[in-house]
N, C-alpha and C positions, 0 to 999 in steps of 0.2 A: 583542775588537777593535772590534766594532760598538758596544759600550757606551762605549768610550773615544771613538769617533768621535761618538757622540750627545752626550756630555758636552762635547766640544770645540766641536761645532756650537752647543749651547745657550749656551756661554760667549761665543761670537763674536756671537751675535744677541741676547743678553740686554741690554735697555736699561740696566739699573742697572749692570751690569759694564762696558758700553761707556762709560758716563759716568764712572764712578770710575777706569777705567783708560784714559781717552782719550789720555793722552800715550804710554802704551805702545803702543796701537793705531797711533797716528800714527808713532811711531818704527819700528815693524815695517814699516809701509807704505813709509816712506822707505827703509829698509834693503833691502827687496825690490826696490824700483825701482832702487836703486843697483846691486844684484847683476845685475839684468836689463840695465842699461846696460853694465856691465863685460863680461858674457857676450856680448852682441850685438856690441859694437865690437871685442872681442878675438877672438871666434869668426870673424868675417868680415874680420879684420885691417884695420880702418879706421884710417887715419893720425890721430894726435892724438885718439884716442878718449877721452882724459881730459876733453876739453871737453864731450863729451856727458854725462859723469857730473857735471861741474860744473853744467851746465845743469839736470839733474834736480834738484839741490839748490836752485838758484836759483828754479825754477818751483814745486816742490811743498813745499819745506822748511818754509815758513811757513803752509801751508794746512791747516786742520783741519776746520772745520764745513762740512757738505754744502751749507748754504743759500747760501754765497758761493763755494763751491769751483768751480762751473761758471763763474761770472762772472769771478772773480779768476784762475782758471787760464787762461781764454781771454784775459784782459787780459795776463797775464804771458807767455803763449805768443805773443800778438801783438807785445808789446814785444821779446821775444827774437828773433823772426823778422825784425821790422823792423830791429832793431839789427844782425843778421847781414848783411842785405842792404846796409845802409848801410856796414858795415865792408868788405864786398866791393867796394863802389863806391869807397871810400877807397883801397883797394889798387890797383884798376884805374887810377884817375886818377893815383896816385903813380907807377905803372909807366910810364904813357903820357907824363906831363909831366916827371917826374923833378925836381920842385921841392919839397923838404922843407918850406919855409915855407908853401907852399900847403896841403900835407897837414896840418900842425899847425894852421893856421888853420881848416881845415874841421872838424878834430876839436874844436877849441875852440868853433867856432860851433854844431856839433851838440850838444855837451855843455851849452853855455849855454842853447840852446833847450829841451833836455830838462829842465834844472834849473828853467827858468821854469815849465814845466807840471807838474813833479814835486810842487810845493807846492799844487796845486789839483786839480780834478776830472781823472781820468785819470792820476793820479800814478804808479800802478803801471806803466802802459805807458811813460810818459816815462822813468822812472828805469831800467827794465830795458833800454830802447832804448839809453841812453847806456852802460850797463855792457857790453852785448853788442857795441857798436861797438868798445870798447877790447879786449874779449876776442878779437874777430875780427881787427881790424886792427892791434892793438898800438899802436905810435907811428908806424905807416905804413911800417915797415921790413919787413913780411912780403911774401913773394912771392905771386903769384896762386895757385899750387898750394896753398900752406898756407892761404891765405884761403878758397879754395873748400872745402877739406876741413873747415876750422873751421866754415864755414857749414853744411855737411852734418851735422857733429857736433852743432851747436846745434839743428838741425831734428830730428835723431834724439832728442836728449835731451828736447826739448820734447814730442815725441810720447809717449815713454815716461812722462814725468811726468804728462801728461794722462790716460793710460790708468790709471796707478796712483792718481791722485787720486780715482778713484771706487771704489777697493777698500776696503770696510769703513770708510767715512767716519764721523766723529763727527757725529751729527745735533744741530743747535743746539736743536731742540725738546726733545730729551732733557735737554740741559744746562739749558734754561729751566725745565723742570718740576722737576728736582732742586734747582736753585739757589733757586727760589721756595719749595720745601718747606723747604730749609735756612734761608731767611730767616724763614719762619713759625715754625719751631722756635726760632730765636734770639729772635724777638719774644716767644714764650711764656716763654722763660727770663728775659728782661729783665722781663717783666710779673710773674713770680713774685718776682723780687728786689725790685721796687717794693712789692709787697704785703707783703713781709717787713720793709719799712722801710729799704730801701737809701737812704742819705743821703750816701754817699761821693761827692763831686763828681768826683774823678779817675776812679773806677770807672764812674760814670755816663757821663762823656765818652768813655771807652774803648769802652763798650758801644754808644753811639750812633754812634761812628765806624765800628765794625764793621758795624752795620746799614746805615749809609749806603754803605759800600764794597760790601756785598752788593747793594744796590739799584742802584748804578752798573754792576756786572757784569751784573745782570739786564737793565738798559736796553740795554747794548751788544749783546745777543742778539736784540733785537726784529726788526731788518731781516732777519737770517738765518732766524729762525723764520717770519716772514711769507712768505719765499721758498719755504721747505720745505713749508708747509702751506696749507690753505685758510682759515686764520684771518687776519683783516685786522690791519693795524698798529694801527688804531683800537681794536680789542678788546684787543690786548696793551697798548696805552698806558693803557687803562682799568684794567687790572690793576695796571700800574705806578703809576698815580695812587692807587689804593686802598692799595697797600703804603706809599707815601710818606706818606699821611695817617695810617696806623696808626703809623708810626715817629714822626711828629710828635706824635701823641697820647700815645704812651709817654713821649716826652721831657718833655712838659708835666706828665704824671702824676707823673713822678719829682721834679718841682720843687714840688709842692703837698702839703699835709698831708691825709691821708684823713679822712673824716667819721666820727668814732667813734659818732655817733648813728644811722648807717645800719645797721640790723639785717640787711638783705639784702645787704650788701656782699660777704660771703664767697661767697655763691651766685652773684652776678654775676661776680665775678672768676674763679671756677672755671669758669663757663660760657664765658667768653672764652678761657681757656687750653685748655679742651677743644676748642673750635672751631678754634683755631689748630693744635693737634696733629692733629685729625681731617683738616683740609684738607691738612696736610703729608703725612700717611700716604696719603691718597687720591691726591695728586699722585705720590708715589713708586710706589704700587702700580697707578696707572692705573684706579682703581675709585672712582667718585663715590658709590657707595652707602655708603661708609665714613663719609660726612658726614651727620649727622642734620639733615634739612631742617626738622624741627619745633622746632629750638632757638629759644627765645624770646630775641630780642635787639631790644628796642624802640629806636625812634629818639629822640634827645634833643630836648627842647623847653625853652627857658629858663623858661617859666611852669609847668613841671611841679611840682606841690607836693611830690612825693617827692624833688625835687632840693634845694629850698630855696635856700640861699645857698652851697652846697658846690661849689667848682670841681672837686674830685676826683670827685664824683658825676656832674657834667655831662660831664667828660672821659671817664669810664668809659662812659657811655651813648653818647658820640660814637664812641669806639673800637668798642663793640659794634655800633653801627649800620653803621660802615664795613666791619667784618668780615662782617656779614650781606650787605651789598652785594657784597663780594668773593666770598662763597660763592655767591650767586645768579648773579653774572656768570660765574664758572667753570662752574657747572652749565649755564648757557645756552650757553656756548661748547662744552661737551661734547655738548649736543643738536644744535647746528648742525653739528658735525663728525662726529656719530654715532660718536664714539670717546671713552668716558668719561675725563674729566680728562686726556686726552692729545690730541694733534693728529695727524691722519692725514697721513703724509708723502706728498707728491705728487712724482712724477718720481723 
């Protein structure tokens, strides 16, 4: 039994498994929050308890990475609470004045105001405020008793969602590491194709599109990673820039003919691929010692006689120089965070 418990605990806290099974972890977290909502509202017989369950899905359903989970969960919670209170106000004024046109006008006014702000900063709060107003007040034909209990249900659902949003969250820093490792491995594969003489234009375009898509995914994680760790956005942007330069160099390499007179070409190309794969393995394992720091990757210079008039040789040196910069920058980040090739999660 203890062995099974140990294996389960190891699986839950293993970064690699948490990254690769992120959707499953998220699904389980949402499912447990849903069960908690049903059990709580049914157990104490709260009227209209289904609205608490709906609120759980609205607040936590789309949240995954821990870096933004606190901010976005708070924003969604604020929008839900604000919408519930406004919905209660709509019901109260409708009961007091008894003018349906006034109620509909207020609903339209609130929805329009929220829609105006939903397309800018604070969009989460604005959108969920409008949605919750309708959930709570309907078309203004709810009585005060139902409105009050719907408001209570929304508050309960928000609280449950916020509690479960911190249960085994998927850290963006893990995703960033593994996605960067995957991008480096893909670059190594494309580089190997180029050196084998890949000249198929369609295949080259598909490979570059995949690399570019991976780079975009990596870029989207930077704000969350910066929030989770003590690594600055500037450091992460520097890594992003190096990866972009490497992809550009690969694309240009694929478009030029190699220099058959370069007798050292094979050794240079193998060194590049080795470094790409070493950095990828180090990122996945969280062990910077897997990268050989003494790898010789010289910086390019147009007047270097070893280059001559070969664009291929110059681009190869440009690629190797950028990879050396990326290696050194990742190592520096590891020293700053005191956590090899990973980032210490804060909070």
